[in-house]
C-alpha positions, 0 to 999 in steps of 0.5 A: 465503535464499529465505524471507528474500527472500520476507519482504522482498518481502511488506514491499515489497508491503504498502508498495505497497498503502499507497502506492497508497491515498494520494489524489493528484489523479488518480482511481485505483480503488486509492483506494477498492477496499479501503474496508470496507463494512458489508454484511449485518453483515460488513465487506466490501472494496468491490472484492468488492461492485462494479466500480470504474472510472476513466472519466477522470482526475478521476472514479471510477464504482462499479457494485455487483453488488447494487443494494440495497448502493448506500446502504451503499457511499455511507455507507461513502464518506461515513464514510471520511477521503477527503474525497470526496462520492459522487453516487448515480445509479440504478445507479452511484455517481460520485465526483469527485476534487477537486484537492489543496490545498497543505496536503493535499499536505504531509499526504500527503507526511508520511504517505508518509514515515511509510509508508516509515519503517515499511517500512525499520524492518521491513526492518532487523528482518528483517535483524537476525533473518537475521544472528542466524540465520546467526551461530547456525548458525556457532556450532553448527558447521552452517556454516563461517566462510567460508559465514557470510560468504558468506551475510551478503554475500548477505543484504546484497545482498538488503537493498540491492535491497529498500531500492532498491525502497522508495526508488524507490516513495517517490520516484515517489509523492512526484513524483505527489503534488507534481505540480499 
């Protein structure tokens, strides 16, 4: 059951990372920290190359550790689908986060729905796999019928907890996106 719980928690963590990368009207380092930059021939996440901070709710500041990487980071941001134009200064890049339009909010809500549905599908797949495993153990006389039902109930409790986490995550992000 502990392996099952860990698999489901990985699904929730993956969902959380996808959801935090959705751009709302507020500046958050999570928005760009996993952006891939072509750095000396290899794709490197921005968080491994620079310090990212949010000095105010509408602005992000990127301060690369290697000053020669400034144009590479700027290019990666321009090529991303974030719709943000970087402003390069001497040693930092500033990003002004514009307010969301109504159309963009609707797009983000659709994307959020897609992420939530993928997570739910993955949870159902893991549940089916776990329940089949329990049934096989009972058929092979490894566990009793009572133990089978106990394990199935325990698995269902874990699934209910995870589905609740997914739902809460979705509702909080939906509220964040919808807030003007």
